[in-house]
C-alpha positions as CSV (number, residue, x, y, z in Angstrom):
1,M,-2.1,7.8,15.7
2,N,-5.7,7.1,14.4
3,K,-6.6,10.4,16.2
4,T,-5.0,12.2,13.3
5,K,-7.5,13.8,11.0
6,L,-6.9,12.2,7.7
7,T,-6.4,14.8,4.8
8,T,-6.0,14.7,1.1
9,I,-2.3,14.5,-0.1
10,V,-1.4,16.2,-3.3
11,G,1.6,15.4,-5.4
12,K,3.0,16.4,-8.6
13,N,0.8,14.0,-10.8
14,L,-1.5,12.4,-8.2
15,I,-4.0,13.1,-5.4
16,L,-4.4,10.6,-2.5
17,R,-7.6,10.7,-0.6
18,P,-9.1,8.8,2.4
19,I,-10.9,5.8,1.3
20,T,-14.8,5.6,1.8
21,L,-17.3,2.9,1.4
22,D,-18.3,4.5,-1.9
23,D,-14.9,3.2,-3.2
24,T,-16.0,-0.6,-2.7
25,D,-16.8,-1.3,-6.4
26,L,-13.3,0.1,-7.5
27,I,-11.6,-2.0,-4.7
28,V,-13.3,-5.3,-5.6
29,N,-12.7,-4.6,-9.3
30,W,-9.1,-3.8,-8.8
31,R,-8.4,-6.7,-6.3
32,N,-9.8,-9.2,-8.7
33,N,-7.8,-7.9,-11.7
34,P,-5.2,-10.7,-12.5
35,S,-2.4,-8.2,-13.0
36,V,-3.0,-6.9,-9.4
37,V,-3.6,-10.4,-7.8
38,Q,-0.2,-11.8,-9.2
39,N,1.5,-9.4,-6.8
40,F,-0.5,-10.2,-3.6
41,I,0.0,-13.0,-1.3
42,F,-3.8,-13.1,-0.6
43,R,-5.2,-14.4,-4.0
44,E,-8.8,-15.6,-3.1
45,K,-11.6,-14.0,-5.0
46,F,-12.3,-10.7,-3.4
47,T,-15.8,-9.8,-2.7
48,R,-17.9,-6.8,-1.7
49,Q,-18.6,-8.4,1.6
50,M,-14.9,-8.8,2.3
51,H,-14.2,-5.2,1.6
52,E,-17.0,-3.9,3.7
53,S,-15.8,-6.0,6.6
54,W,-12.3,-4.7,6.1
55,M,-13.7,-1.0,6.1
56,H,-15.8,-1.6,9.3
57,N,-13.2,-3.8,11.2
58,K,-9.9,-2.3,10.1
59,V,-10.3,1.2,8.6
60,E,-13.0,2.4,10.8
61,T,-11.0,1.2,14.0
62,G,-7.8,2.8,12.8
63,Q,-5.8,-0.5,12.4
64,V,-5.7,0.3,8.7
65,I,-5.2,3.8,7.1
66,Q,-6.1,3.5,3.5
67,Y,-6.3,5.9,0.7
68,I,-7.6,6.0,-3.0
69,V,-4.9,7.3,-5.5
70,E,-6.4,9.6,-8.3
71,E,-4.7,11.0,-11.3
72,K,-4.5,14.7,-10.8
73,K,-5.2,15.7,-14.4
74,N,-8.5,14.0,-14.5
75,N,-9.4,12.8,-10.9
76,R,-9.5,9.3,-12.3
77,P,-9.1,6.7,-9.5
78,I,-6.3,4.4,-10.5
79,G,-5.4,2.5,-7.2
80,S,-5.0,2.3,-3.5
81,V,-2.2,2.7,-0.8
82,Y,-2.5,1.8,2.8
83,F,-0.9,1.3,6.1
84,R,-2.0,-1.9,7.8
85,D,-1.5,-3.2,11.3
86,V,-0.9,0.3,12.6
87,N,0.6,-0.1,16.0
88,E,0.6,3.0,18.2
89,N,2.9,1.5,20.9
90,Y,5.8,1.0,18.5
91,N,4.8,3.8,15.9
92,S,5.0,1.2,13.2
93,A,2.8,-0.1,10.2
94,E,3.1,-2.2,7.2
95,F,2.9,-0.5,3.9
96,G,0.8,-1.8,0.9
97,I,0.1,-0.4,-2.5
98,F,-1.7,-1.5,-5.8
99,I,-2.2,0.3,-9.0
100,G,-5.6,-1.3,-10.4
101,E,-5.7,0.5,-13.6
102,D,-3.7,-1.4,-16.1
103,D,-2.8,1.7,-18.3
104,A,-1.7,3.7,-15.2
105,R,1.3,1.3,-14.7
106,G,4.9,2.2,-15.9
107,K,4.4,6.0,-15.5
108,G,6.4,6.4,-12.4
109,Y,3.1,6.5,-10.3
110,G,4.3,3.8,-7.8
111,K,7.3,5.9,-6.8
112,E,5.3,9.1,-6.3
113,I,2.6,7.2,-4.3
114,T,5.2,5.4,-2.1
115,S,7.2,8.5,-1.5
116,L,3.9,10.7,-0.7
117,F,2.6,8.1,1.6
118,V,5.7,7.2,3.5
119,R,6.3,10.9,4.1
120,F,2.8,11.3,5.3
121,G,3.2,8.2,7.6
122,I,6.3,9.6,9.2
123,E,5.3,13.4,9.3
124,S,1.6,13.3,9.9
125,L,1.1,9.9,11.7
126,G,4.3,9.9,13.5
127,L,5.4,6.5,12.4
128,H,9.0,5.4,13.2
129,R,9.1,2.3,11.2
130,I,7.3,1.4,8.1
131,Q,7.8,-2.1,6.8
132,L,6.5,-4.1,3.7
133,R,6.5,-7.6,2.2
134,L,6.8,-8.4,-1.4
135,V,6.9,-11.6,-3.5
136,K,10.4,-12.2,-4.8
137,G,10.5,-11.5,-8.5
138,N,8.6,-8.3,-8.5
139,A,11.7,-6.3,-9.6
140,A,9.7,-3.2,-10.5
141,A,8.3,-2.9,-7.0
142,A,11.6,-3.7,-5.4
143,R,13.4,-0.9,-7.5
144,T,10.6,1.5,-6.5
145,Y,10.9,0.9,-2.7
146,T,14.7,1.0,-2.9
147,S,14.6,4.4,-4.6
148,V,12.3,5.7,-2.0
149,G,14.6,4.6,0.7
150,F,13.5,1.2,1.9
151,H,16.1,-1.3,3.0
152,K,15.9,-5.0,2.4
153,E,15.9,-6.8,5.7
154,G,15.8,-10.3,4.5
155,E,14.2,-13.2,2.6
156,F,12.0,-15.9,3.9
157,R,12.6,-18.7,1.5
158,D,9.5,-20.5,0.2
159,M,7.3,-18.7,2.9
160,V,4.1,-18.8,0.9
161,K,2.6,-21.2,-1.6
162,L,0.9,-19.4,-4.5
163,G,-0.9,-21.9,-6.7
164,D,1.3,-24.9,-7.0
165,E,4.5,-23.0,-6.4
166,Y,6.4,-22.0,-3.2
167,R,7.6,-18.4,-3.4
168,T,10.2,-16.5,-1.3
169,V,9.0,-13.2,0.4
170,I,11.4,-10.3,0.8
171,F,10.9,-8.0,3.9
172,M,11.9,-4.3,3.7
173,S,11.6,-1.3,5.9
174,I,12.2,2.4,6.3
175,L,12.7,4.3,9.4
176,D,11.9,8.0,10.1
177,T,15.6,8.6,10.5
178,D,16.1,7.3,7.0
179,I,13.9,10.2,5.6
180,K,14.8,13.0,8.2
181,G,18.7,12.3,7.8
C-alpha cells in the first residue's frame, strides 16, 4: 500500500495534497486550536517535536498517509486528513480529519474531504476497510460520516476520560463494497 505514489486529489471546492515537513507550523497551530482539540481524544499540548516525530516515524514509514486540505479558490490550507495504522495484511486503516481554520467550518468541506479521501483509500490504496472513532456528541461529524457511507458499529461507554468527564466513543466503518455497490 505505501508503495503507491501519493498524488494530489482534486475535488469540487478542495485540493488534497500530501503533507510535508514544511506544514509543521500549520499542523501545530491547528492541533492546539481549542475548537479542534475538543473533538480529539488526544488533548495534550501539541508541539513541533511531536509533529516531526510523527512525520519521521509514522508518515515516512507508511504507517500514516496524511494530506493537507486546501481551498481550491485560493490554495489556502484549512486542515488535514489522514489514514493511520495502515495495515497492508488486512487492507485496513483508521480515518482521521480536522478542519483547523475556524472560518472553513460549516461549508460542507468535511463531507467533500471525507468522500474524496475514502474513495482515494479504496481506489488508489486498495483499502478494504476504513474505520474511525469519534467522541459521542459530535453530531455534525456523525452526520457527515453517515452521509458518505460509514456505518455505526458500536459505542464504547465511558471509554475515555477527557478532563474530568468520562466520554463514550463511537466506532464506525466503511468497506470497499459499500462504495463499489
